[in-house]
N, C-alpha and C positions, 0 to 999 in steps of 0.2 A: 809703349809710350802712351797708351790710351788713358792712363790715369792722369797724365799731364793735361789732357784735353778736358777732363771733367772738372778738376779742381785746380786752382792757381798754384804754381810752384812755390816752394819755400824761399824765403829771403833771409839773408844774414841778419843776425841780431845786432843792432847798433850799439855802440859803446854807451854805457850808462854810468852815471855817478851814483854810488851806493851810500846810503845814510846808515850809520852804525848804531844810533841810539834813538829809541822812541820816546816821545814826550808824553808823560802821564796825563797832562791837562789838554792834549790835542783832541778835538771832537772827532767822532768816528767817521763823519761824512766829509771831512776836509781831505783834499788830495794835494800832493806836492807838484812841483814843476814837471814838465813832460819828461825829462830824462833823469830825474832824480827820484829814485824809488827806495823804499825801506825794506830790507829783508824781513819776511814774515816771521822767521825763526827768532831773530834777535828781538823784534818787537814783542813777540809772545813771551819770550823769556824775561824780558825786562818788565812787562806788564804783570807777569805772574808774581813778582816780588815788589809790591808797592811799598814795603817797608824800607827799600833801599833809598827812596827819595823822601819818605815820610818817617822820620825817626820817632821812636817811642819816648815821649818826654816823661813817662811815669817812672822810669828806672834811672836813677842818677848815675849808676856805674857804667851805663852805656852812652853817656853824653859824648865822649870823644869820638868813638867809631861812627856814631850817627852824624856828627858834624862833618866828619871826613866824607861820608857818603853823600851828604847834602852838597858839599862843595864840588864833588865829582859830578853829581847830577847837574848842577848849575853850569859847570864848564862844558858838559855835553850839550846842554841847551844852547849855549853861546856858539859852539861849533856848528850845530845844526842850522842856526840862523845865518851864520856867515856862508856856509855852503849853499844854502838855499838862495841867498841874495846873489852869489856869484853865478849860480846856474841860471837864474832868471836873467841876468845881464848878458850871459854868453850863449843864449839860445839860438841855434842855427836855423836857416830856412828849411822848409820841408824837403826831403830827399826825393829825387826822381830817377827813373831808369828808362832807357829807350825801349820801345815796343819791339818784341822779337819778330814782328812781321813787317810793320810799316816804319819803324824807327822813331816815331814821335815819343816825346817824354811822357812817362806815366807816373803820376804822383804815388808815393808809397805811404803806407800807414806808419805812424810814429811808434806804435807798440810792437811787441815781438810777434812773429808769425811769418808765413811764407810770403815772399814779395809778389807783386802783380807783374806778369810778363807781357800782357797784352793790354790794348786800350780798353777802357771800361765805359766809354761814352758812345759806343756804336753797336750796342746790343750783342757783343761777342763776335762781330764780323771778322776781326783780325784773328781771333782764336780759331774760328772755323776755317778761315782761309789757310792758316798755317797748318792746321791738322790735315786739310785736303792735300796740301803740297807734300807733307811728310808721308801721307798714305800713298800718294802717286809715286814719289821717289822710292819709297820702301817696296812698292809693288813692281817697280821697273826691273826687267831682267838684266842679268849680267853684272858687270862690275859697278855700274851706276847704282843699282839697288844695294849692293854690298857696301859701297862707300856711304850711301845715305844711312843705312843702319849703323855703320861704324860711327858716323858723325852724331847720330842720336845717342849712342852709348857714350861718346866723348862728352856731349852736353850734360848728360846725367852725372858722369863722373865729375865734371866741373862744378855742378850744383852741390854734389856731396862734399867736394873739397872746400867749396866756399862755406858751406854750413859748418864743417869741421873747423876751418880756420877761425870763423867767427866765434865758435864755442871756445876754442883754445884762447883766443884773444880776450873773451869775456872772463876766462878763469885766470889767465896769466897777466892781464893788464893791471895797472896800478889800482883801478877801481875794484877789480876782482880780488886782488890781494887785500885791499882795504875791507872789502866785504867779509872775507874769511877771517881777517884780524878782528873785525867787529863781532863776528859769531863767537870766536874764541874768547874775546873779552866779555861778551854777554854770559857765556857759559861759566867763565871764571867768576864773574860777579855773582852769578846764581849760587855757585859753590861756596863763595865767601859768605853770602847771606845765610845759606844753610848752616855753615859752620858757626856763624854768630848765633843763630837760633838754637843750635845744639848746645853751644856754650851757655846761653841763657837758661835753657832747660836744665842743664847739669847744675848750674848754680841754684836754681829753684829746687831741684831735687835734693841737693846737699842741705839747703835750709830746712826743707821738710824732713829730711832724715835726722837732722839735729833735733828738731822739735819732737819728732817721733821717739828719738832716743831718750830725751828728757821725760817725755810722757811714759815711756816704757819703764824707766827707772822708778818713777812714782807708782806706776801700776804694779811693778814687782814688789815694792815695799808693802803696798796695800794687799797684794796677793799673798805675801808671806804671812801677814797678820790673819788674813782670811783662811790661809792654810792651817795655821795653828788652831783657829776656832773650828775649822772643819774637822781636824783630827780629833779634837775634844768631842765634837758632836758625833763623829763616827764611832768613837769609843762608847759614848752613851747609847748610840743606836745599836752597837754590837751587843751591849748588855741587855738592852730591851729585846733585841732579836733572840738572844739566848733564852730569856724568860718566856718570850712568846713561843719559842720552839718547845720548851718544857711544857707550857700549857697545851700546846698542840699535841704533844705526845700523850699527855694525860687525857686529853679529849679523845684521841684515837683509841687509847686503852678503854675508856668508858664506852666509846662506840662499839669496840669489839665485844665487850661484855654484853652490851645491849643487843648486839647481833646474835651472840650465843644464846642469850635468853629468848630472843625472838625465834631462833631456830628450834630451841627446846619446846617453846609454846606451839610452834608449827607442827613438831613431831607429835606432841600431845593431841593437838587438834586432829591430825591425820589418824592417830590411833582411835580417838573418840569417834571419828567418822567411820573408821573400819568397824568398830564395835556396833555403831548405829546401823551400818549396812548389814552386818551379820544378824543383828536383832530383827531388822526388817526382813531378811531372807527367812529366818526362823518363823517369824510371824506369818510370812507368806506360805511357808510349808504347813504351819498349823491351820491356816485358813483352807488350804487345799485338803488336808486331812479331815477338817470339819465338814467341808463340802462333800467329800467322799462318804463320811459317816452319815451325813444327812441323806445322801442318795441311797445308801444301804438301808437306813431306817425307813425311807419312803418305799423302797422295794419290799422290805419285810412287812410294812403296813399293808401294802397292796396284796402280798401273798396271804397275810392274816385275814384280810377282808375276803379274798377269794375262798380261803378255807372255811371262813364263817358262812359264806353263801353256800358252799358245798355241803357243810354240816347241816345247815337249815334245810337244804334240798333232801339230804339223806334222812333227816328227822321227819320231813313231810312224807317221804317214801315209807319210813318205818311206821308212821301213824296209819298210812294207807294199808300197810301190811297187817297191822294190828286190827284195823277195821275189817279187813278181809278175813283175818283169823276169827274174829268174833262172829262174822257172818258164817264162816265155816263151822264154828262151834254151834251156832243156832241151827245151821243146816244139819249138823250131826245130831243135835237134839231132836230135830224133826225126823231125821232118819231113824233114830232109836225108837221114837214113838211109832213111826211107820213099821219098824221091825216088830215092835211089840204087837202092833195091829196085824202085821203080816204073820206073826207067830200064831196070833189068834186065828188069822184067816190064811193059814199056810197054803193051803191048796189054791186059794183064789189069788193070793198076792205073791206067789213064788217069783214070778218074773219081776214084780216091783221090788222084791227084796234083793234080787241080783243087781238090779239097776242101782238101788240104794247103796249096795256094797261097793259097786264100781265108783259111784260118786264119792263115797267115803274115802276110798283109796286115793282118788284124785285130790280130795280136800287135804288128806294127810300129806301128800307130796307137796301140795301148795304151802301148807303150814311149815313143812320142813324148809322149803325154799325161803319162806318169809323169815323164819328164825335165823337161817344163815345170813340173809341180807341184813337183818337187824344186828347180828353180831359183827358183821363187817362194818356196818355204819358206826357202831359203838367203838370199834377199834380205830376207825378213821377219825372219829371225834376225839378219842384219847390222844392220837398222834397230833391232831390240830391243836389240842390244848397244850401238849408238850412244846410244839413249835411256837405257839403264842407266848408261853412262859419264857422260852429261850430268847425270843425276840424282845420281850420286855427286859430281860437281863442285859442283852446287848445294847438296847436303847439307854438303859440306866448307866451302863459303862461308858457309852459314847457321851452322854450328858456329863458324867463326872469328868471325862477327859477334856471336854470342851470347857468346863469350869476351870480345870487346872490350867489349860492353855490360856484362858482369859486372864487368870490371876498372874501367870508368868509374863504374859504380854504387858499387863499393867505394871508389874514390877520392872520389866525391861524399859518401858516408857518412862517410868519415874527415874530409873538410874540414868537413862540417856539425857533426860531433862537436867538432872543434877550435874552430869558431866559437861553438858553444853553450857550451863550457867557458870560452872567453874572455869571452863575454857574461855568463855567470853570475858569473865572477870580478869583472868590471867592475861588475855590478849589486850584488853584495855589498859591494864597496868604496864604491859610491855610497850604498847604504843605511846603511853605518856613518857616512859623512860626514853624511848627512842627519839621522840620529839625533843625532849630536853637535851639529849646527847647531840642531836643534829644542830640545835640552836647553839650549844657550846662550840661545836666544831665550826659552824659558820662564823661565829664571833672570832674564834681563834684564827681562821683563814683570813678574815678581814684585817685583823691585827697584824698577821704576818705579811700580808700584801702591803699594808701601810709602812711597816718597818722596812720591807724590801725596797719599796719606792724611795724611802728616805736614804737608805744605804746606797742605792744606785745613784741618786742625786749627789750625795756626798762624794762617791767615787768619781763621777764625771767631773765634779768641781775640782777634786784633787788632780785628776788627769789633765784638766785644762790649766791648772796652776803649774803642773810639772812641765807641760809643753811651752807655756809662756817663759818659764825659767830657762 
């Protein structure tokens, strides 16, 4: 029972008069008499449909239902005024209940809520005293404590029964029944208003459907005429497309021919490049052979120069040998004179004669050696002359080969220049033909695209006409 000590206990809800209709013109701050309240559900439902009390004067076919609703609203307003005046005249004095501790009367609140059980003008003394008594009785041992706790339980049950009886009285009393009837009536009015609105919407939809049907008939006639025109235009476009396709096929054939000619020109150009590369390789080989021949000629010239130097040396040696031979001959002549003198003076110059004879023998040996050396030098000079003649012949042959190579290279260069000029002329002609073919193909593609767009537009128009039908 501690919760009863903290907050005041509940009190039964007094009987209230319930108003069933809300007034649209009532200001929001205005309140009714103390025991006359308006159910918020009914007021909200009636306020949500302002057209129940305000008819739409723009539609003549709704005049009679709107007049009936207006009459019903006026009758509800009159009923509300009468109920309000009666409640104001029969307002009872404030309700009081005795204090649960001291028994003095305690004024109760007019609105719903838990009733006040204790005095409110003594700072809660009665409530504290009653709580202390309950705690003392509850804490007492034996049968007295049990009886106190039982009486507390009985008091709480009495409170619950009072609250339940008041709630049942509020629901089953004439005012509660009237409130429920008002709620049902408000819901019915809302449903009737919704049905009227749906009927008006259905009528407007029917009018619009009739107008749309008439418009659709006119559009169907116009669409039929447009369909005939579109069929004619489609046939003309089909013929144009066929001619464009023929032009495109011809352009493709021209392009294929141009491509074939371009491939042939490319093959000729590749062949000319191969010939040019072969001529370059041959020219490089000839240059290498010429360089080798030049190296051989230089080596032969060096050998010839060495041979000439050696021949000059041998000639100088031969001259020296001849000079020695002449000196030997002069010595021999002197020896002969000495021999003759020795013969004349044999006895006196026998030794000198022997010496002269020995000198003569030595001179003869020297002369023989000199003659052999001269013969060998002459043979070497002959061989050197023969080698020089052969070198001259080889040099003449190398020069003749170089001249022939130069002439062949010049002829190959001239032929390559002629082939290159012809290939360039053919390539230029093929490029012109290819550009012309590409121009024709582009024009044909543009024409085909235009005709395809026209055909697609006509097909979409025909499809739209067919769907409208």
